[in-house]
PyMOL Python script that loads the backbone (N, CA, C, O; Angstrom):
from pymol import cmd

cmd.read_pdbstr("""\
ATOM      1  N   MET A   1      18.113   4.977  -8.070  1.00  0.00           N
ATOM      2  CA  MET A   1      16.696   5.127  -8.276  1.00  0.00           C
ATOM      3  C   MET A   1      16.370   6.601  -8.510  1.00  0.00           C
ATOM      4  O   MET A   1      16.893   7.479  -7.823  1.00  0.00           O
ATOM      5  N   LYS A   2      15.527   6.856  -9.460  1.00  0.00           N
ATOM      6  CA  LYS A   2      15.148   8.216  -9.818  1.00  0.00           C
ATOM      7  C   LYS A   2      14.166   8.771  -8.788  1.00  0.00           C
ATOM      8  O   LYS A   2      13.232   8.086  -8.373  1.00  0.00           O
ATOM      9  N   ARG A   3      14.388  10.006  -8.387  1.00  0.00           N
ATOM     10  CA  ARG A   3      13.500  10.651  -7.421  1.00  0.00           C
ATOM     11  C   ARG A   3      12.312  11.262  -8.145  1.00  0.00           C
ATOM     12  O   ARG A   3      12.431  11.709  -9.286  1.00  0.00           O
ATOM     13  N   ILE A   4      11.182  11.279  -7.486  1.00  0.00           N
ATOM     14  CA  ILE A   4       9.967  11.862  -8.046  1.00  0.00           C
ATOM     15  C   ILE A   4       9.747  13.198  -7.356  1.00  0.00           C
ATOM     16  O   ILE A   4       9.537  13.256  -6.145  1.00  0.00           O
ATOM     17  N   ALA A   5       9.796  14.266  -8.131  1.00  0.00           N
ATOM     18  CA  ALA A   5       9.746  15.619  -7.576  1.00  0.00           C
ATOM     19  C   ALA A   5       8.444  15.895  -6.837  1.00  0.00           C
ATOM     20  O   ALA A   5       8.448  16.587  -5.819  1.00  0.00           O
ATOM     21  N   GLU A   6       7.341  15.369  -7.329  1.00  0.00           N
ATOM     22  CA  GLU A   6       6.054  15.621  -6.691  1.00  0.00           C
ATOM     23  C   GLU A   6       5.985  14.998  -5.300  1.00  0.00           C
ATOM     24  O   GLU A   6       5.470  15.611  -4.365  1.00  0.00           O
ATOM     25  N   VAL A   7       6.503  13.782  -5.167  1.00  0.00           N
ATOM     26  CA  VAL A   7       6.508  13.123  -3.855  1.00  0.00           C
ATOM     27  C   VAL A   7       7.415  13.896  -2.896  1.00  0.00           C
ATOM     28  O   VAL A   7       7.069  14.086  -1.730  1.00  0.00           O
ATOM     29  N   ASP A   8       8.564  14.337  -3.382  1.00  0.00           N
ATOM     30  CA  ASP A   8       9.461  15.136  -2.549  1.00  0.00           C
ATOM     31  C   ASP A   8       8.814  16.449  -2.129  1.00  0.00           C
ATOM     32  O   ASP A   8       8.982  16.884  -0.990  1.00  0.00           O
ATOM     33  N   PHE A   9       8.079  17.083  -3.034  1.00  0.00           N
ATOM     34  CA  PHE A   9       7.406  18.337  -2.702  1.00  0.00           C
ATOM     35  C   PHE A   9       6.356  18.121  -1.611  1.00  0.00           C
ATOM     36  O   PHE A   9       6.296  18.882  -0.645  1.00  0.00           O
ATOM     37  N   PHE A  10       5.530  17.082  -1.766  1.00  0.00           N
ATOM     38  CA  PHE A  10       4.486  16.834  -0.767  1.00  0.00           C
ATOM     39  C   PHE A  10       5.084  16.385   0.558  1.00  0.00           C
ATOM     40  O   PHE A  10       4.519  16.668   1.615  1.00  0.00           O
ATOM     41  N   ARG A  11       6.210  15.693   0.522  1.00  0.00           N
ATOM     42  CA  ARG A  11       6.902  15.328   1.758  1.00  0.00           C
ATOM     43  C   ARG A  11       7.419  16.588   2.461  1.00  0.00           C
ATOM     44  O   ARG A  11       7.278  16.730   3.675  1.00  0.00           O
ATOM     45  N   PHE A  12       8.019  17.499   1.687  1.00  0.00           N
ATOM     46  CA  PHE A  12       8.483  18.765   2.237  1.00  0.00           C
ATOM     47  C   PHE A  12       7.318  19.562   2.822  1.00  0.00           C
ATOM     48  O   PHE A  12       7.438  20.135   3.905  1.00  0.00           O
ATOM     49  N   LEU A  13       6.190  19.598   2.106  1.00  0.00           N
ATOM     50  CA  LEU A  13       5.022  20.341   2.573  1.00  0.00           C
ATOM     51  C   LEU A  13       4.475  19.747   3.866  1.00  0.00           C
ATOM     52  O   LEU A  13       4.139  20.487   4.791  1.00  0.00           O
ATOM     53  N   ALA A  14       4.382  18.425   3.943  1.00  0.00           N
ATOM     54  CA  ALA A  14       3.871  17.768   5.144  1.00  0.00           C
ATOM     55  C   ALA A  14       4.767  18.051   6.348  1.00  0.00           C
ATOM     56  O   ALA A  14       4.273  18.349   7.435  1.00  0.00           O
ATOM     57  N   ILE A  15       6.072  17.959   6.156  1.00  0.00           N
ATOM     58  CA  ILE A  15       7.000  18.201   7.260  1.00  0.00           C
ATOM     59  C   ILE A  15       6.950  19.665   7.697  1.00  0.00           C
ATOM     60  O   ILE A  15       6.960  19.961   8.892  1.00  0.00           O
ATOM     61  N   THR A  16       6.895  20.573   6.731  1.00  0.00           N
ATOM     62  CA  THR A  16       6.833  22.000   7.057  1.00  0.00           C
ATOM     63  C   THR A  16       5.560  22.340   7.829  1.00  0.00           C
ATOM     64  O   THR A  16       5.610  23.043   8.838  1.00  0.00           O
ATOM     65  N   LEU A  17       4.419  21.840   7.352  1.00  0.00           N
ATOM     66  CA  LEU A  17       3.168  22.090   8.063  1.00  0.00           C
ATOM     67  C   LEU A  17       3.193  21.502   9.468  1.00  0.00           C
ATOM     68  O   LEU A  17       2.678  22.109  10.406  1.00  0.00           O
ATOM     69  N   MET A  18       3.790  20.321   9.617  1.00  0.00           N
ATOM     70  CA  MET A  18       3.863  19.690  10.936  1.00  0.00           C
ATOM     71  C   MET A  18       4.749  20.502  11.880  1.00  0.00           C
ATOM     72  O   MET A  18       4.412  20.671  13.052  1.00  0.00           O
ATOM     73  N   VAL A  19       5.863  20.997  11.386  1.00  0.00           N
ATOM     74  CA  VAL A  19       6.754  21.812  12.227  1.00  0.00           C
ATOM     75  C   VAL A  19       6.062  23.110  12.631  1.00  0.00           C
ATOM     76  O   VAL A  19       6.162  23.530  13.784  1.00  0.00           O
ATOM     77  N   VAL A  20       5.364  23.745  11.700  1.00  0.00           N
ATOM     78  CA  VAL A  20       4.653  24.984  12.005  1.00  0.00           C
ATOM     79  C   VAL A  20       3.564  24.738  13.043  1.00  0.00           C
ATOM     80  O   VAL A  20       3.433  25.495  14.005  1.00  0.00           O
ATOM     81  N   PHE A  21       2.786  23.680  12.847  1.00  0.00           N
ATOM     82  CA  PHE A  21       1.714  23.382  13.808  1.00  0.00           C
ATOM     83  C   PHE A  21       2.283  23.105  15.193  1.00  0.00           C
ATOM     84  O   PHE A  21       1.753  23.599  16.188  1.00  0.00           O
ATOM     85  N   HIS A  22       3.351  22.326  15.269  1.00  0.00           N
ATOM     86  CA  HIS A  22       3.926  22.013  16.572  1.00  0.00           C
ATOM     87  C   HIS A  22       4.575  23.233  17.223  1.00  0.00           C
ATOM     88  O   HIS A  22       4.636  23.326  18.449  1.00  0.00           O
ATOM     89  N   THR A  23       5.053  24.157  16.414  1.00  0.00           N
ATOM     90  CA  THR A  23       5.568  25.416  16.967  1.00  0.00           C
ATOM     91  C   THR A  23       4.434  26.207  17.603  1.00  0.00           C
ATOM     92  O   THR A  23       4.593  26.748  18.697  1.00  0.00           O
ATOM     93  N   VAL A  24       3.288  26.280  16.926  1.00  0.00           N
ATOM     94  CA  VAL A  24       2.119  26.971  17.479  1.00  0.00           C
ATOM     95  C   VAL A  24       1.650  26.275  18.755  1.00  0.00           C
ATOM     96  O   VAL A  24       1.322  26.937  19.740  1.00  0.00           O
ATOM     97  N   TYR A  25       1.619  24.955  18.739  1.00  0.00           N
ATOM     98  CA  TYR A  25       1.237  24.176  19.923  1.00  0.00           C
ATOM     99  C   TYR A  25       2.160  24.497  21.101  1.00  0.00           C
ATOM    100  O   TYR A  25       1.694  24.751  22.212  1.00  0.00           O
ATOM    101  N   ASP A  26       3.467  24.485  20.851  1.00  0.00           N
ATOM    102  CA  ASP A  26       4.431  24.772  21.911  1.00  0.00           C
ATOM    103  C   ASP A  26       4.302  26.196  22.430  1.00  0.00           C
ATOM    104  O   ASP A  26       4.429  26.435  23.631  1.00  0.00           O
ATOM    105  N   LEU A  27       4.047  27.148  21.525  1.00  0.00           N
ATOM    106  CA  LEU A  27       3.866  28.532  21.963  1.00  0.00           C
ATOM    107  C   LEU A  27       2.676  28.656  22.908  1.00  0.00           C
ATOM    108  O   LEU A  27       2.743  29.392  23.892  1.00  0.00           O
ATOM    109  N   LYS A  28       1.602  27.950  22.623  1.00  0.00           N
ATOM    110  CA  LYS A  28       0.410  28.003  23.481  1.00  0.00           C
ATOM    111  C   LYS A  28       0.640  27.270  24.795  1.00  0.00           C
ATOM    112  O   LYS A  28       0.385  27.823  25.865  1.00  0.00           O
ATOM    113  N   GLU A  29       1.119  26.033  24.726  1.00  0.00           N
ATOM    114  CA  GLU A  29       1.200  25.189  25.916  1.00  0.00           C
ATOM    115  C   GLU A  29       2.365  25.528  26.838  1.00  0.00           C
ATOM    116  O   GLU A  29       2.227  25.430  28.058  1.00  0.00           O
ATOM    117  N   PHE A  30       3.508  25.925  26.286  1.00  0.00           N
ATOM    118  CA  PHE A  30       4.691  26.119  27.112  1.00  0.00           C
ATOM    119  C   PHE A  30       5.034  27.589  27.346  1.00  0.00           C
ATOM    120  O   PHE A  30       5.665  27.930  28.347  1.00  0.00           O
ATOM    121  N   MET A  31       4.618  28.460  26.421  1.00  0.00           N
ATOM    122  CA  MET A  31       4.959  29.880  26.549  1.00  0.00           C
ATOM    123  C   MET A  31       3.757  30.750  26.925  1.00  0.00           C
ATOM    124  O   MET A  31       3.919  31.920  27.273  1.00  0.00           O
ATOM    125  N   GLY A  32       2.560  30.181  26.856  1.00  0.00           N
ATOM    126  CA  GLY A  32       1.373  30.912  27.278  1.00  0.00           C
ATOM    127  C   GLY A  32       0.826  31.905  26.265  1.00  0.00           C
ATOM    128  O   GLY A  32       0.045  32.781  26.638  1.00  0.00           O
ATOM    129  N   PHE A  33       1.205  31.798  25.005  1.00  0.00           N
ATOM    130  CA  PHE A  33       0.667  32.696  23.983  1.00  0.00           C
ATOM    131  C   PHE A  33      -0.809  32.396  23.766  1.00  0.00           C
ATOM    132  O   PHE A  33      -1.251  31.262  23.952  1.00  0.00           O
ATOM    133  N   GLY A  34      -1.564  33.407  23.376  1.00  0.00           N
ATOM    134  CA  GLY A  34      -3.000  33.269  23.196  1.00  0.00           C
ATOM    135  C   GLY A  34      -3.396  32.763  21.827  1.00  0.00           C
ATOM    136  O   GLY A  34      -4.206  33.388  21.143  1.00  0.00           O
ATOM    137  N   VAL A  35      -2.835  31.639  21.419  1.00  0.00           N
ATOM    138  CA  VAL A  35      -3.148  31.052  20.113  1.00  0.00           C
ATOM    139  C   VAL A  35      -4.037  29.837  20.351  1.00  0.00           C
ATOM    140  O   VAL A  35      -3.708  28.965  21.155  1.00  0.00           O
ATOM    141  N   ASN A  36      -5.159  29.784  19.650  1.00  0.00           N
ATOM    142  CA  ASN A  36      -6.059  28.652  19.804  1.00  0.00           C
ATOM    143  C   ASN A  36      -5.828  27.682  18.647  1.00  0.00           C
ATOM    144  O   ASN A  36      -6.204  27.958  17.507  1.00  0.00           O
ATOM    145  N   TYR A  37      -5.209  26.552  18.952  1.00  0.00           N
ATOM    146  CA  TYR A  37      -4.898  25.565  17.919  1.00  0.00           C
ATOM    147  C   TYR A  37      -5.954  24.462  17.841  1.00  0.00           C
ATOM    148  O   TYR A  37      -5.842  23.556  17.015  1.00  0.00           O
ATOM    149  N   GLU A  38      -6.968  24.532  18.690  1.00  0.00           N
ATOM    150  CA  GLU A  38      -7.963  23.459  18.746  1.00  0.00           C
ATOM    151  C   GLU A  38      -9.134  23.652  17.797  1.00  0.00           C
ATOM    152  O   GLU A  38      -9.959  22.750  17.656  1.00  0.00           O
ATOM    153  N   ASP A  39      -9.229  24.791  17.151  1.00  0.00           N
ATOM    154  CA  ASP A  39     -10.260  24.996  16.130  1.00  0.00           C
ATOM    155  C   ASP A  39      -9.802  26.081  15.165  1.00  0.00           C
ATOM    156  O   ASP A  39      -8.812  26.773  15.402  1.00  0.00           O
ATOM    157  N   GLY A  40     -10.530  26.210  14.095  1.00  0.00           N
ATOM    158  CA  GLY A  40     -10.192  27.225  13.099  1.00  0.00           C
ATOM    159  C   GLY A  40      -9.010  26.830  12.232  1.00  0.00           C
ATOM    160  O   GLY A  40      -8.784  25.653  11.952  1.00  0.00           O
ATOM    161  N   PHE A  41      -8.265  27.839  11.816  1.00  0.00           N
ATOM    162  CA  PHE A  41      -7.170  27.658  10.861  1.00  0.00           C
ATOM    163  C   PHE A  41      -6.123  26.672  11.353  1.00  0.00           C
ATOM    164  O   PHE A  41      -5.736  25.768  10.612  1.00  0.00           O
ATOM    165  N   TRP A  42      -5.658  26.826  12.586  1.00  0.00           N
ATOM    166  CA  TRP A  42      -4.568  25.984  13.089  1.00  0.00           C
ATOM    167  C   TRP A  42      -5.005  24.536  13.254  1.00  0.00           C
ATOM    168  O   TRP A  42      -4.190  23.626  13.106  1.00  0.00           O
ATOM    169  N   PHE A  43      -6.276  24.310  13.557  1.00  0.00           N
ATOM    170  CA  PHE A  43      -6.796  22.950  13.631  1.00  0.00           C
ATOM    171  C   PHE A  43      -6.651  22.257  12.280  1.00  0.00           C
ATOM    172  O   PHE A  43      -6.196  21.115  12.203  1.00  0.00           O
ATOM    173  N   TYR A  44      -7.042  22.956  11.219  1.00  0.00           N
ATOM    174  CA  TYR A  44      -6.970  22.367   9.882  1.00  0.00           C
ATOM    175  C   TYR A  44      -5.533  22.213   9.391  1.00  0.00           C
ATOM    176  O   TYR A  44      -5.238  21.297   8.623  1.00  0.00           O
ATOM    177  N   VAL A  45      -4.646  23.090   9.821  1.00  0.00           N
ATOM    178  CA  VAL A  45      -3.229  22.925   9.483  1.00  0.00           C
ATOM    179  C   VAL A  45      -2.686  21.638  10.110  1.00  0.00           C
ATOM    180  O   VAL A  45      -1.980  20.873   9.453  1.00  0.00           O
ATOM    181  N   GLY A  46      -3.015  21.407  11.366  1.00  0.00           N
ATOM    182  CA  GLY A  46      -2.552  20.205  12.050  1.00  0.00           C
ATOM    183  C   GLY A  46      -3.108  18.935  11.444  1.00  0.00           C
ATOM    184  O   GLY A  46      -2.370  17.978  11.209  1.00  0.00           O
ATOM    185  N   LYS A  47      -4.405  18.921  11.191  1.00  0.00           N
ATOM    186  CA  LYS A  47      -5.035  17.719  10.624  1.00  0.00           C
ATOM    187  C   LYS A  47      -4.566  17.455   9.198  1.00  0.00           C
ATOM    188  O   LYS A  47      -4.313  16.307   8.831  1.00  0.00           O
ATOM    189  N   SER A  48      -4.448  18.508   8.390  1.00  0.00           N
ATOM    190  CA  SER A  48      -4.012  18.306   7.002  1.00  0.00           C
ATOM    191  C   SER A  48      -2.556  17.871   6.934  1.00  0.00           C
ATOM    192  O   SER A  48      -2.195  17.080   6.063  1.00  0.00           O
ATOM    193  N   SER A  49      -1.715  18.367   7.830  1.00  0.00           N
ATOM    194  CA  SER A  49      -0.317  17.932   7.820  1.00  0.00           C
ATOM    195  C   SER A  49      -0.207  16.460   8.198  1.00  0.00           C
ATOM    196  O   SER A  49       0.589  15.727   7.610  1.00  0.00           O
ATOM    197  N   ALA A  50      -0.994  16.022   9.170  1.00  0.00           N
ATOM    198  CA  ALA A  50      -0.953  14.611   9.565  1.00  0.00           C
ATOM    199  C   ALA A  50      -1.475  13.720   8.441  1.00  0.00           C
ATOM    200  O   ALA A  50      -0.880  12.686   8.137  1.00  0.00           O
ATOM    201  N   LEU A  51      -2.578  14.117   7.829  1.00  0.00           N
ATOM    202  CA  LEU A  51      -3.147  13.331   6.740  1.00  0.00           C
ATOM    203  C   LEU A  51      -2.197  13.269   5.547  1.00  0.00           C
ATOM    204  O   LEU A  51      -2.005  12.207   4.956  1.00  0.00           O
ATOM    205  N   LEU A  52      -1.607  14.406   5.197  1.00  0.00           N
ATOM    206  CA  LEU A  52      -0.664  14.450   4.085  1.00  0.00           C
ATOM    207  C   LEU A  52       0.563  13.589   4.373  1.00  0.00           C
ATOM    208  O   LEU A  52       1.071  12.909   3.482  1.00  0.00           O
ATOM    209  N   PHE A  53       1.034  13.619   5.609  1.00  0.00           N
ATOM    210  CA  PHE A  53       2.178  12.813   5.997  1.00  0.00           C
ATOM    211  C   PHE A  53       1.880  11.321   5.840  1.00  0.00           C
ATOM    212  O   PHE A  53       2.721  10.572   5.345  1.00  0.00           O
ATOM    213  N   ILE A  54       0.693  10.888   6.256  1.00  0.00           N
ATOM    214  CA  ILE A  54       0.316   9.482   6.149  1.00  0.00           C
ATOM    215  C   ILE A  54       0.187   9.071   4.686  1.00  0.00           C
ATOM    216  O   ILE A  54       0.647   7.995   4.305  1.00  0.00           O
ATOM    217  N   ILE A  55      -0.431   9.915   3.866  1.00  0.00           N
ATOM    218  CA  ILE A  55      -0.600   9.603   2.442  1.00  0.00           C
ATOM    219  C   ILE A  55       0.749   9.513   1.743  1.00  0.00           C
ATOM    220  O   ILE A  55       0.991   8.579   0.979  1.00  0.00           O
ATOM    221  N   VAL A  56       1.629  10.476   1.998  1.00  0.00           N
ATOM    222  CA  VAL A  56       2.948  10.470   1.357  1.00  0.00           C
ATOM    223  C   VAL A  56       3.766   9.262   1.811  1.00  0.00           C
ATOM    224  O   VAL A  56       4.511   8.689   1.016  1.00  0.00           O
ATOM    225  N   SER A  57       3.638   8.872   3.070  1.00  0.00           N
ATOM    226  CA  SER A  57       4.344   7.688   3.554  1.00  0.00           C
ATOM    227  C   SER A  57       3.862   6.437   2.842  1.00  0.00           C
ATOM    228  O   SER A  57       4.668   5.579   2.482  1.00  0.00           O
ATOM    229  N   GLY A  58       2.557   6.324   2.634  1.00  0.00           N
ATOM    230  CA  GLY A  58       2.018   5.179   1.913  1.00  0.00           C
ATOM    231  C   GLY A  58       2.459   5.141   0.472  1.00  0.00           C
ATOM    232  O   GLY A  58       2.827   4.085  -0.043  1.00  0.00           O
ATOM    233  N   VAL A  59       2.425   6.293  -0.188  1.00  0.00           N
ATOM    234  CA  VAL A  59       2.866   6.355  -1.584  1.00  0.00           C
ATOM    235  C   VAL A  59       4.351   6.008  -1.682  1.00  0.00           C
ATOM    236  O   VAL A  59       4.760   5.261  -2.570  1.00  0.00           O
ATOM    237  N   SER A  60       5.145   6.543  -0.780  1.00  0.00           N
ATOM    238  CA  SER A  60       6.585   6.277  -0.809  1.00  0.00           C
ATOM    239  C   SER A  60       6.886   4.805  -0.579  1.00  0.00           C
ATOM    240  O   SER A  60       7.777   4.248  -1.220  1.00  0.00           O
ATOM    241  N   SER A  61       6.156   4.174   0.323  1.00  0.00           N
ATOM    242  CA  SER A  61       6.421   2.763   0.591  1.00  0.00           C
ATOM    243  C   SER A  61       6.020   1.884  -0.600  1.00  0.00           C
ATOM    244  O   SER A  61       6.639   0.846  -0.838  1.00  0.00           O
ATOM    245  N   ASN A  62       5.007   2.286  -1.334  1.00  0.00           N
ATOM    246  CA  ASN A  62       4.601   1.516  -2.509  1.00  0.00           C
ATOM    247  C   ASN A  62       5.524   1.730  -3.700  1.00  0.00           C
ATOM    248  O   ASN A  62       5.552   0.899  -4.608  1.00  0.00           O
ATOM    249  N   LEU A  63       6.269   2.810  -3.719  1.00  0.00           N
ATOM    250  CA  LEU A  63       7.184   3.082  -4.819  1.00  0.00           C
ATOM    251  C   LEU A  63       8.539   2.409  -4.642  1.00  0.00           C
ATOM    252  O   LEU A  63       9.346   2.389  -5.572  1.00  0.00           O
ATOM    253  N   GLY A  64       8.797   1.860  -3.466  1.00  0.00           N
ATOM    254  CA  GLY A  64      10.067   1.196  -3.214  1.00  0.00           C
ATOM    255  C   GLY A  64      10.211  -0.062  -4.037  1.00  0.00           C
ATOM    256  O   GLY A  64       9.217  -0.697  -4.389  1.00  0.00           O
ATOM    257  N   LYS A  65      11.449  -0.428  -4.348  1.00  0.00           N
ATOM    258  CA  LYS A  65      11.713  -1.611  -5.176  1.00  0.00           C
ATOM    259  C   LYS A  65      11.529  -2.894  -4.384  1.00  0.00           C
ATOM    260  O   LYS A  65      10.905  -3.838  -4.869  1.00  0.00           O
ATOM    261  N   ASN A  66      12.062  -2.939  -3.176  1.00  0.00           N
ATOM    262  CA  ASN A  66      11.996  -4.157  -2.366  1.00  0.00           C
ATOM    263  C   ASN A  66      10.972  -3.968  -1.256  1.00  0.00           C
ATOM    264  O   ASN A  66      11.299  -3.455  -0.185  1.00  0.00           O
ATOM    265  N   LEU A  67       9.742  -4.378  -1.507  1.00  0.00           N
ATOM    266  CA  LEU A  67       8.720  -4.242  -0.486  1.00  0.00           C
ATOM    267  C   LEU A  67       8.991  -5.190   0.673  1.00  0.00           C
ATOM    268  O   LEU A  67       8.805  -4.823   1.833  1.00  0.00           O
ATOM    269  N   ILE A  68       9.430  -6.412   0.366  1.00  0.00           N
ATOM    270  CA  ILE A  68       9.796  -7.379   1.394  1.00  0.00           C
ATOM    271  C   ILE A  68      11.143  -7.968   0.999  1.00  0.00           C
ATOM    272  O   ILE A  68      11.287  -8.552  -0.075  1.00  0.00           O
ATOM    273  N   LYS A  69      12.116  -7.810   1.866  1.00  0.00           N
ATOM    274  CA  LYS A  69      13.442  -8.351   1.571  1.00  0.00           C
ATOM    275  C   LYS A  69      13.482  -9.839   1.903  1.00  0.00           C
ATOM    276  O   LYS A  69      13.071 -10.263   2.983  1.00  0.00           O
ATOM    277  N   ASN A  70      13.978 -10.608   0.960  1.00  0.00           N
ATOM    278  CA  ASN A  70      14.176 -12.045   1.191  1.00  0.00           C
ATOM    279  C   ASN A  70      15.614 -12.269   1.604  1.00  0.00           C
ATOM    280  O   ASN A  70      16.545 -11.830   0.929  1.00  0.00           O
ATOM    281  N   GLN A  71      15.785 -12.957   2.717  1.00  0.00           N
ATOM    282  CA  GLN A  71      17.149 -13.198   3.199  1.00  0.00           C
ATOM    283  C   GLN A  71      17.471 -14.652   3.220  1.00  0.00           C
ATOM    284  O   GLN A  71      18.579 -15.033   3.599  1.00  0.00           O
TER     285      GLN A  71
END
""", "prot")
cmd.dss("prot")
cmd.show_as("cartoon", "prot")
cmd.util.cbc("prot")
cmd.orient("prot")
């Protein structure tokens, strides 16, 4: 099956944003850094990464050949 570069790019972007957001979250909650992830820039990074991840997952599932396997 041929890969679609745009879907791969958005999947990479969603995963990267999610890893960055969770790193900021961990720095605040476990290391005590003074980063506020509950509003402003980091809030939108977290929400956009989750939304992008859900959209890319839906697009990827619709592009599959066998939506329901018959056994």
